[in-house]
Structure formats: structure tokens, C-alpha cells
N, C-alpha and C positions, 0 to 999 in steps of 0.2 A: 121169085122173091128171095128164096134161100141163097141162090147163087149170087144175087146182088148184094145181100148182107155180107156174105163171106168175102166178096171182092172188096167191100167197103172197109171191113175191120182188118183184114190181113194185107190188103194192098195199100190202104190209106190209114195208118195208125192215128189214134186220137191225138189232138193237138198237145195235150198235156204230156203224153208219152214222148212225143216228138221233141218237146222242149227239154224234157229230162235227158234225152239222148244227146241233144246239142249243148247242154249246160257244161261249161268247162270245169275241170277238176280243180279243187282248192288245194294249194300246197300246204302241207301240215307236217308236224313232227309228232311222233308218238313215243310213249314210254310204257313199258310193260309193268303192270301193277305187281309189286312184290312186298312180302312182309319184311319190315326193317326194324331195327332197334330204335325205340323212342325213349329218350332220356328226359324225364320230367324233372325240371330243376327250378330252384328259386334263385333269383338274382338279387344281390344287395350290395351296398357300399359300406365299407367299414374303415375305421381308423386304427392303425397299429399302435399298441401301447407296450411299454416295457413290462416284463414279468414282475420286477420290483424297481422302484424309482424313488430317489430321495435327493434333496438339496443339501449339500454339505455346508454347514453354517458354524459360526463361532457361538459358544455358549456364554462367553464373558468378554469384557472389553479389555483389550491390551494390544501390544504391538506384535506383528507376525515375526517370529524368529526364523523359522525354516519351513520350506515347502518341499515335500518329497515326491511330487508327481508332476507330470506335464500333461497338457491337453491331449485327450484321446488315449491315455494310458489305460491298460487293464490292470486292476488292482485286486488283490485277494482279500477275503474277509479278515478283519482284524489288522490289516496293514496300516502302519502309521502314515498319515497323509500330510499333517502340518503340526507345527509347534508354535505356541505363543510364548512371549517373554514371561518366564515363571520364576524369576529370582526371588521376588518377594514371597511367593507362595512356598518355595523351597525353604527359605529362611524361617518362615512361620512354622512349618512342619518340624524343622529341626529344633526350634525353640520349645515347642510343645512336647516333643519327645524328651528333651532334657528335663523340662519341668515335671513331666509325668514320671520319669525315672526317679527324680528326687522325691516326689510325693509318695511313690511306691515304697521307697526305702524308709521314709518316715513312718508309713503305715506298718511296715514289717517290724520296725523298732518298737512302736507303740503296742503292737500285738504281743511282742515278747514281754514288754513291761506289764501289760495287763494280766498276763499269766501269773506274774509275781505280785500282783496288786500294787504295782508301782505307778500305774497310770489309770485314770478313770475311764469308765465306759463311754462317757460323753466325748472325751478327747479322741478315743478310737473311732467313734462314729463320725465325728467332724472330719477326721483325716480321710475316712472312707469316702465321704461325700466329695471332698476335694479331689481325690483320685478319680472318682467317677466323672466329675465335671471336666477334668483335664482330658480324660479319655474321649469324651464326647467332642470336645473342641478339636482334638487331634483328628478324629474321623471327619469332621467338617472341613478341616484344613487339607486333609488328604484328598477329599472329594473335589475341593476347589483346585488343587494341584492337578488332578486327573483331567479336569476340564481344559487345561492348557494344552493338552495333546488331543488331536482329532484323528480318529481311526475309521477305517472303512467298515460300515455295518454289515455289508455283504459283498460278495465278489461281483465285479461288473466293470463297465467301461466308463471312465470319467469324461465329462464334456469339456468346454472351454474353461481354462483357468481365469478367474476373475480378480484375483488379488496377487500382490507381490510381496516378497520379504521386506519388512520395514513399515508396512502399511498398518495404520491403526484401525482395528476392526471392533465392531460392537456386536452384542448378541443379535443374531438373526442375519448378519451379513453373510452373503453366499460366497463360498470359495469356488465351488463348481457344482455340477450335478453328477450323480452316479446312477447308472442304469444297468440292470441285469436284463439282457435282451436275448437270452437263450434259455428257454423258448420265448417267443414273443406272443402277446395277446392281441386279439382283434375283437372289437365290439361292433355289432351291426344290429339293425332292426329288421324284423320279419313281420309282414302283415298278419293281423289276427286270424284270417281265414286259413293260414298255414300252420297254426299252432299245434294241431293234432299230428302234424308231420315231423315235429321236432323231437329230438331225443338226445340225451347226453351220450357222448362218444360217437355221435354221427359224423361222417366224413364231410369236410368242407374243402373247397379248392379256392385259393387266393391268387390273384394276379396283380402286378403293379407295372405301370407304364415304364418304369426304369429298367425292367427286365422283360422285353418283348418275347413272347413265346414260352416263358418259364412259368411253371406252376409251383405253388407252395401248398402242400397237402397237409391238413391238420384235422383236429377233432373238436367237436363242441365240448367245452368243459363245464358250462353252466348255463341255465336258462332263468331269466328273471322270474320272480314269483308273481309279478303284476303285469297287466296289460295297460299301456298308456291310454287313458280315457280320451285324450285329445287326438292323437295320431292313430289310435286303434292298432298299435303294433307292440310287439314284445321284444325286449332287448336280449340278445344272445351273445355269449362270449365263447370264443374258440381259441385254442392254443396251436401255434404253428412252429415246427422245428425251424431253427434259424442258423443252420450251419454256415460258417463263413461270415456271419453278421451282415448278411445282405439287406435284411429288413431293419429299418430304424423306426423308433417311436415317432408318431405323427404322420407316417406315410398313409396315403389313400389306397385302399385295397378293394379290388372288385371281387366279391364273394359269390361263389357258385355252390349251392347246397343241393345235393342230389336227393330227390324224393323217391323215385322209382325208375326201374328199367323194364320196359314192356316190348314185346314183339307185336307190331301192329302194321296195318297197311297205310303207307304214307304216300302222298302225291304232292307235286309242286303246287303252291297256292294259286299260281297263274292258270292252272288247269281247271279250277272251279269257277263256275259262272253263276253269280247270284241273280235271281229273278224274284223280285218282291221278297217274300220271307223264305223262299226255297233255294236250294243249291243244286246245280246241275253240272255234269261233265259230259263230254262227247267220247263215246267209245268207237273203235274202228270195227266195222262188221266184216265178216269173211269176204263179202263181195266188194270191199273197198269203199264203203260209204260211212258217213258219220251218223251215229245213233245217239240222240240225246237221252240221258237217263238221270233220274233224280237220285241224289246221294244224301246221306246223313254224315255230317262232319262232327269231329270230336275236338280234341285238343289242338292247339296251334303252337308253332314255333316260327321264328322269322323265316318266311319263304316256304314253309312246309305246313301241311294240314293233315290231320288224321281222318281217314275215311272209315266209318264204322258200319255203313250199309250202302248197297247200291253197286259196289264194284267188288269183284273177286280177284284173288291172286291169279295172275296169268292173263287178265284182260288187257287189251291194248287201249290205252287212254291217250287222247290227243292233248298235247300240252302246249303247242304253239300253232298259231294260225286260226284262232277261234273267232276272230272278228267277222269273217265272211261265212262262217259255218251256219248251216241250217240242218234240221233233222232230215236225213236221207240224201244229203248232198254228196256227190262223189268226191273223193279226196285223192291227192297224189302225195304219198308218203315220201318225205325227203330224208335222206340219210345224213347222219352227223358228219 
């Protein structure tokens, strides 16, 4: 009996073992699990805004006499940009200066006469009132004359010129726009759940489709004091250096906000196989077979997933050819 059993088991292997021997190897590709840098970032869209912006307008109604700028010029703070016809205002100022001078002389004369009791106190006071009234009228006339000249309130670049010499303008009519775009501001919204990760002076990276591959690195300058109750997001403002005036107000910017940098184990997302509520990967065993193991996943990025448990650095993980794999199936590792 013993001899018969030995012949049966060693001479005629069980059917299952025979099937495993005859099962063809599945071609796969593997990747060695290694610790990699994981950058946890927040993505947002923002709109570029000028550091300072204003519309250059007329303050009074009159004819444009001269314009001292062209579209796209850079102007300095206090630079004269335009003049309106001011002949009437100039004449009015000269008239008041003459009248004020004459009234002052009369006041001086009455003051001397009053010292000698040759003039009454009432005359002196009436003349003083006249002088004060003319002084006030002169200040108003000089202010009106000053409104006939338009100066740049700050340094920046002007936009398209909207008026021409000889045009009649009214208060509020726009001559052009003036923008200070160095640095440039960008406003964007961040979901409420990331609020604790925000801080003033935190680094941000901006990109624009007009400059493929180029990054504009800036810092958060302010965080809104309120969370929008409708969108559940908080408004954040950052400042970006704008050397060369590459960025302009109104541009759409893709914002990347770095939260943290960690060393963690990362695998391609395609290597993870979900079954119901669990996640699995196939590891390569020393004898060339696929071994299914349960893993715990963490954070995700496009095409990449963080593995927090189930795989150790140095394990060989199957990343391609998972469709035909079963636990214990022999595999044929393909080289890249």
C-alpha cells in the first residue's frame, strides 16, 4: 500500500499542481517601491489686477488744449498729462490778485489812519472783511485754474488715449486709464477646508497660457477676514513681481499654493486595484509569482497615489498587466 501511494503522489502529481505547472506566465511590468517627494498643493484660478489703477478724467467742462502722452506711455507721478483751455480762469485769477492788492493797500492806509484817530474802527473792520473775502475768492479761482491741468497721481503705464486736442470734455469724461503693474496683484478663492493652511507671506506660483512653461513666484499679501457663506471659500490676495511688464490686469492666472512637502511612498494609480471598499496591489514574489496584498492609500495626485500601509520601500509592485492576474499566478517580467 505504501509503495502504491508513493507511486501515485510522486509519479502522478495532483491535477491542480499539474494545471499550475502548465499555466502560462502573464507578461507584466514592475516598479520598485521607493520613497518620493510628495508636494501637497492647492490649485485655484485668479485674475490679475493692477497694484494701483485709476481712470484719468476731467474735473470741469472745457475744451482740451494740449495732451502730453500717447497710448501705452509710462508716466511718472506728478507728470502733466493734459491741459484744458484756461484763459478765463487765468484772467479771473489775475483780476482777483489785482483787486486783493488794492484792497490790501486800502487796509494798510486805514490802519495808519486809525493809529492817528483819523479813521473809525468800523471802517477798518469793513476793509478787513473785504480783504478776507477777496482772499477766499482768489483761492477758489486758483483751485479752479488748477483743475484745468491733469497730472498723473502715481507712476504707471497709460492705456488707450480716448480724447483728442480740441474736444469738449465734461466732468467724468475719461482721457485714459493709468495702471501701476509692478508688482501685480492676483485675487483667488480657496475652499474653506484649506483655511488653516493659509498664511501671509506664503509662497504662490502663478502661470498664464501666454507664457507656456514660465512661472511667476509671489507671496500672499492678505487673507480676507470672512468666508463666503454661499461658496464656502475665502478670498486670498497675492503679489507677484512683474519684471518686464509681462503680466497685465485682467489676465487669467493658474495659481498653485504649496501646503507641504513630504517624503512618502508613491505608486502609479493604475497599480491599485479596488475591490468593493478595499484597495489591493500585486507584488512580485521571489519565485516569480503575483502576490495580492491589501494596501491603505492616502493622498492622491493625478496619476499618483500615496501608499501608507501594505507595501514597503524596495518591494517590487506590478504596475501593468493586472487584467489577467490572480493571486499566485506566475508572471513574466517585461523590461522597459
